C-alpha positions, 0 to 999 in steps of 0.5 A: 644480847639480842640483835634487834637488827638481824633479819631473824629477829625482825621476822619474829617481831613481825609475826608477833606484831601481826598476832598482837594486832589481832588480840587488840582487835578482839579487845576493842571489839569486846569493849565496843560490844559491851557499851553498844547499849549506850550508842543504841539509846542515842541512835534510837532517840531514847537519849537526846543527842548533844554536840559533844557526842560527835567526838565520842562517836567519831572516836569509837568508830574511826578506831574500829574501822582502822583496826579492821583495816590493819588486820585486813592489811596483815591477812591479805593474800592477793595483790591490792592497792596497798597505798589506798589501804594504808592511807585509809588506816593512817587517816582513821588511826590518827583521827582516833588518837586526836579525837581521844585527846579531844574527849579527855579535853572536854572533861577537863574543860567541864571540870574548870567550868568552861573557864576562858583561860582554859578553853582557849589554850586547850583549843590551840593545843588541839589544833597543833596536835591535829596539824601533826596528825594530818602530816603523819598521813603522808606515807607510801606503801606497795605490794611486795610479792611473798610479803604482802603490803609493805610500807616503803617510805614514812617520816619516823621523825614526824611520827615521834614528834607527834607522839611526844606532842600527844604525850605532853598534851595528855600530861597537861590535861591530866595536871589541869584536871588533878589540880582542880580536883585537889582543891574541889574534891571534899568527897574524900572527907564526906565518904571517909576514903583517902584523897588519892583513891577519891581522885583516881577512881571517884573522879575519873582521874584514872582515865587521864593516867592510862592515856598518858602512860600509853602514849609514854610507852609508844614514845619510848619505843619510837625513840629507842628505834630497835628495828622497823617493827619494834619502833611502831609496835606500841602505837596501836595499843596507845590508840586503843587504850586512849580511845577506851578510856576517853570514851568511858570518861564520856559515858561516865559523865552521861550517866549523871543526867537524864538529859545526856552529856550536857557537861558543857551546858548550864552551870550551877554555883560555878560548877556543872551539875549532874543529876542521877536517873533516880526518882525525881518526884516525891510521889515515888519516895515513901514518906518517913514517919514523923516523930512526936514527943510530949512532956510536962514542963516543970510544976506548972503543968504546961503541956508542950508538944513538938512534931518533927518532920524529916524531908527525904532527898529525892535525888542526888546531885553532882558537880563536874568533879563527881562531888555530891551537892545534894543527897546521900554520899553513899548513893553515888556508887549506886549510879556510877559502876566505874567508881569503886567504894572501899568497904569497911571490912577492907579498912581494918584487920579481922581481929 
């Protein structure tokens, strides 16, 4: 039986915590760098800026600077103002957690077509979440010779309540999104995939599941309270996972339109339409050949000639749930690299 309160165990957990933070920084920097093209397209004006992207960029860069601050606090060797550094880390880290929930909430609001019965309760829950996050900033840290910066006073109960609230928040938006998609996702029938796979991968529900599970794990460690290190060891991974999936959800929505993340804009047929960045004019699409059939009708020698034309689809149009309104169902996988299509060879055995 492990004695989690022993000084030796706490010391080992502290060493592991420091190395784990470096791993998380590397993972997040890799995620940030691989998606930097999307940021540059908006910073350079190639894509128009829309107001929902404010939360997206704040989320990405708050967590990036918070991770840099955490690693700095773990590696500092000279006496510094630990109170200022830890307050900086706490403010940016809590902001990243709150902004990730906002980005996922915007996805839920889009799925429900900005229904007032969804928007107002979600906004109220967001305000309650941020009130807890801002109270969690109040902590005290000091420089201890031989150890470095150490947190001397914090409210663990408030921190646990904050994570429980965030977990319940993520679970709520997960259920709201899943409920809407269950009744508005005919794409599973069109494409021939199971409804579960369609909801999880085709409609982006996997992002909500990952955010909920990451906060659930952090809440479990907080409630177990094994020791001072293990109680908070899952907090930073929860923030990193929530930020990654929330930002991917925003980018996924933006890929459906040339006009940027206009998922809170004009609605169409009680849903939000997203068009792919493919051809928008018929000039770029080769015309299909017409088919002419002719024949004789009976014995009277009347000649019947009929010409049939087939109109090509010039674009693929989606609603907010990722369901196809116009175009070919198979083409949705050409424009959404994060949607996974199950090929026929995986559906049947090779014999």
